N, C-alpha and C positions, 0 to 999 in steps of 0.2 A: 247629457252635459251637465256638470256640477253646478248647482245654484251657488252664485256669489253673494255673500252678506257683508253688509257693513254694520257695526254697531257703534251708535254714537252715544256716548254716556256709558263709562265703565265704573259706576258706583257700586253700592251694596247689591243691587240686583242686575245692573247691566254686565258687570264682569263675569259673575258665574253663569249668565245666560249665554254670553259669547263663548265661554269655554265649553259649555255643553253643546252648543250649535257647532263649534269646531270639530266635533267627533265626526260629522258628516258632511259639513259644507266648507267651502273656502271662505274664512272669515277674516276680515280686517277691523280692527278697533281703533277708536280714538276717543280721548277724553282731554278736556282743557287742562286738567291737573296732571303735571308730570309724574306725580307719585302714583296715580292710578294707570298711567300709561305705562310706567315701569313695572307695576304689577302684573299688567297684561302680557308684557313681554316675558316675565318670569313664568307665566302659565303657558308660554308657547304660541301666543296669538301674534299674527302679522300686524305691525303697526303702521301707522301712516303719520306724515308731518303735520297734517291738518285735516279737517273734516271734508273739505273738498276733494283731497286726495283719496280719501277712504272711500267715498261714494261714487266716484268718477265711473267706475266699471261694475258697479253692484247691480244685482238683480232686485235685491231687498235691502232696504235701509231700515234697521231696527233702532228706535229712539228710545232711550231710558233717561227722561229729565225729571225734574222735581216738581215743576209748575208751569203755568201757561206762559209766563215771560221767558222762561227757558225754551219752550217749544217755539216760540215766535222767533227767539234769536237763533236757533240752530237751523231753522228752515228759511226765514225770510230777511234776516238782517243783511247788511253789506256783505258778511262772510258766510251767509246762509247757504245750505246745500241745495235748496230747491232749484236754483239757477243752474246747477251744474250736473244734476242727475239726468240720467238718460230717460228720454220720453218713453212711457210704458212701463216703466220700474215702479216699485211699489214701497211706500213708506209704511212700516208696521209700528204704531205707537203704543207701547207697552206701559205707558205712565197713566196715573189718575190725575186729570187736569180738569175734569168738568165738561159737561155736554157741548155747551156753546163754543168755547174755544176750538173743539175738535171739528164741529160742523163748519166753523168759519175756515179753518186750516184746509178742510177737505176741499171746499169750494175754490180756494185759491190754487191748491195743487191741481185740481182738475183742469183749471185754466191753463196750466203748464204742460197737460198731458200726462200727469202723474196721479197713481191711486193712493188713496189713504185707507188703510185697514186699522180699524179702532179695536185694539186688542189689549186692554188693561189686564195686568196679571196679579194674582194673589198667591201667596204661600210662603214667601220669605226667601232669604239668601240662600240657605242650605238646600231648599228644594228646588231653587232655580238652577243650580249646579248639577242637579240629577234629572232635569226635565220632568219634574213632578209638581208643576203649577197648575192652578186653575187658570184657563184663558177664556175671557168672554169676548165675543167678537161682534162687532157691527161692521158689516161689509157687503157690497153686492156680489153677485155670482161670480164675475170675472176676476175681482179682486181676491175673493175668497180662494179661487182655484190657483191663482197665481202664488200665493203664500202658504198654501195648506201644508205642504211638507215641512216648512219651517216651523209653523204653529204646532204641528203634530210632535216634532222633536222636542219642543219646549214644555209640552204639558202632559199631565196625567188625565186631566179633565179639560176637554176643549168643546165649547159650546158656542156655536153661532146663534146669538140671541136676537138678531135683527139684520135687515138688509142694507143699512145705511150707517156711515160714521156718526157717531154720536149714541148709538144704541148700546154698544159696548160700555161707555162711559156711564149711561143710566143704570145699567145692570151692576156696574161696579160700585155706583154710588149706593145701591141698596145693600150690597155686600159690606161696604165699609161701615154702614149705619150699624150693622150687627157686630161686626168686628170691634169697632170703637166701644160700643156699649158693653161688650163682653169683657174686653180688657178693663174698663173702668170698673164693672160689677165684680170682676176677679179681685182687683185691688181693694175695693170696699170689704169684700168677704174675707180676705186674708188679714187685713188690717183689724177687723172685728175679732177674728180668731186670735191674734196677738194680743189685743187688748183684754181679752177674756182669759188669758193665760193658757191657751191651749197649746200642745205641742204641734208645731206648724208642719213637720214632716209627716205626722200622723193625720193631721188635717187634710193634706194633700192626697194621701192614700184614700182617706174616706170619701172625699168629695169626687174624686175621679172614679170611684167605684159605684156611684149612685146616679140619680137623675140629674144632680147638679153638674155632671160632667159637661165640659166644653173643650173645644179645641184650644181657645185662647187661655183657659184656666190651665190646661195641661202644658201648653207651651210657655206662657208668660210667668205661671205661679212660681216654678223653682227660681226664676231670675227676681221675682218680686221678693222672695225670701232673703235674697242677697242685695237688695236694691239700696240699702243703707251703706253699703261699702262699695262705692262706686268703681274702684279699681279692679273688682273682680267680676263685674258683670260686662259680658260681650254685648256690644251695640249691634243688634240684628235688624232693629227697626226704630228709627229715631222718633222721639215724642213728637218732635215738630211736624212729622209727617201726618199725624193724627189731628194737630192743629188745623193744618190744610184740608185734610179729607172730611173732618166733621164739619169744617165750613162750607165744603161742597155739599154735604149732605143737607144741612140746615137751610142753605141757600136753595137748593133744588126742592125742597119741601115747601118753602115759602113761594116758589115760583108757580107751584100748582095748588097752593091754598090749603096745604095740609100742616096740621099741627104735629110736631114731633118732640113733645116734652122730654122724653127719656134720651134721645139723641142730643138734645139741647143741653140737658144737664151734664151729659158725658162731655160735650164740646167745652164747657166752662172749666172742667178739670184739666183739660189739655191746654187750654188758654193760660191758666193759673201756673200749670207746670212751666210753660214757656217763659212766664213772666218771673219766675223763681230761678231761672238759669238753667232749666233741665231740657231744653229744647234738643240739644245734641245727645242726650242720654238716651238709653233704651226706653222705650215706651212703657216697659214695665215699672219705670221709676214713678209712674202716675200713682203708686201707693204712697210715695212720699209726700204727695199734694194732700191726700186723704189723712195720712198720719205722719206728720213731718219729722217726728222722733221715733226711733226704734224702740224706745221704752214704753211707747203706748200700746 
């Protein structure tokens, strides 16, 4: 019998995840934005008039939201889906919202006879569309077994890092510490290369051929070289996502009494970027915080 999947949140990650899953599963999508819903229809997805309709017959409800407030709204508000989901079905949370909000949501869902699989993803929208994501999961055995086939199709690397909701968020927090620092470091390095008059294309070739290579440098670096011309840079990951994620990182570190000065410094760059109106720009635009002018 075919697993039925509802995807709530058809943004930069939700829509490509939904289209990828539709290759093997019956997928219904819903987003509060009519524009995103229209894009889903163009991609051949089955749409729903509202979130409740989308989830009513679903075995798995995949949620892709931006923050804890949106998670609360989609699950537990007056129009929330938790009250209309079938008992025994599973919520798969793919977002990075922090450990405590997920643990609280899991407890409330459990009281309604629903499972929560904590499965934050990493890899970006292009890889989401091809099932090439890193997915780190916190879930008990029963919940893991119930959604394993869905998670397998989403991922090229699938790791169950713990047995309870919140464990996936903890692992994603560690992941985002490195990602956020690597993007900021790439911005500093390319800003320095520009200021010293180096040929930036040759700089990228040299850096990616040696020990300084990183995924974030290779992925964001070319967009950083075009960051001063906003109209030519595709937004693949908004800068304000890292304002949120680095806030989660530094808050988590404080909660366990750990000093993370490098992460804290990177966080300040993203906060400054948001304050300068760059929040909706690609996160590669952090180079414009480090060097506001292309002439430097």
